[in-house]
N, C-alpha and C positions, 0 to 999 in steps of 0.2 A: 483561446486554448484553455481545455479542463485540465484541472489537476486535483490530485487526491493527496492528502497530506496525512502525517501523523498525528494522531490524536493523544500522544503522549511520549515521553521519552522511554526509551526501550532499546532493546537488541533484537533486529530483523532475525528470524527463525526460521520460514519459509516464504516464498512468494509462490502466488498461488494463480497468477495468471503469466500471459507471453505476449509478446509484441504481437498485433495483430487481432489478437483476441477480442470478439465483443463482450463488454460489460455492463450488466444493469445496475440501476439504483438499487443499494443494500446489498450487491453481493460482495463475499470476500475476497480481499485483493491479496493480503499476508497476512504474517500472523509476527506479532511482536512477544518478546516475555519483557516484563517488568513486575518489580518485586515477587519474581517466583511464579508468579500468573501467565498463561498464554492467552492474549487478546486478540481478536481478531481484526483488522483495518478494511472497514466495508466503504465503497466506493458512495458517494453522495449523488453521482450522476452516471446516466448513460453514455457511452459511446465505445471507442474502439482504444486498445492500448496503443499509444504511440511509442511512449519512451519508460523503461525501469531505470529510475536513478539511484537505487538501492542494490544490494546483493546480500544473501546470506550472512550472517556474521555482524553486518554492519550496528551500528549504534546510530539513533536517529534520536531527535529532540523534537520535542511538539513542536507542532506546525511545519517543519519540515518536507518538503514536496518529496515525494516518493514514485510516484508516478503520474505520467501527462496521459490525457487522453485527447483523441479529434472526434 
């Protein structure tokens, strides 16, 4: 199973994909706010969104799995 993880700690501002949606490598899948900056989380692999493990407003740590792909 492929996974997309947070690259840094921060608050989830927006989720840009939905379950069942196809994503490609380099595509923005979520926005995080950290140190008053908004930073996109990008997929490192192509696939289809299976599960979104976060919601807007959640705090995530670096390395937390936020989306799984199939």
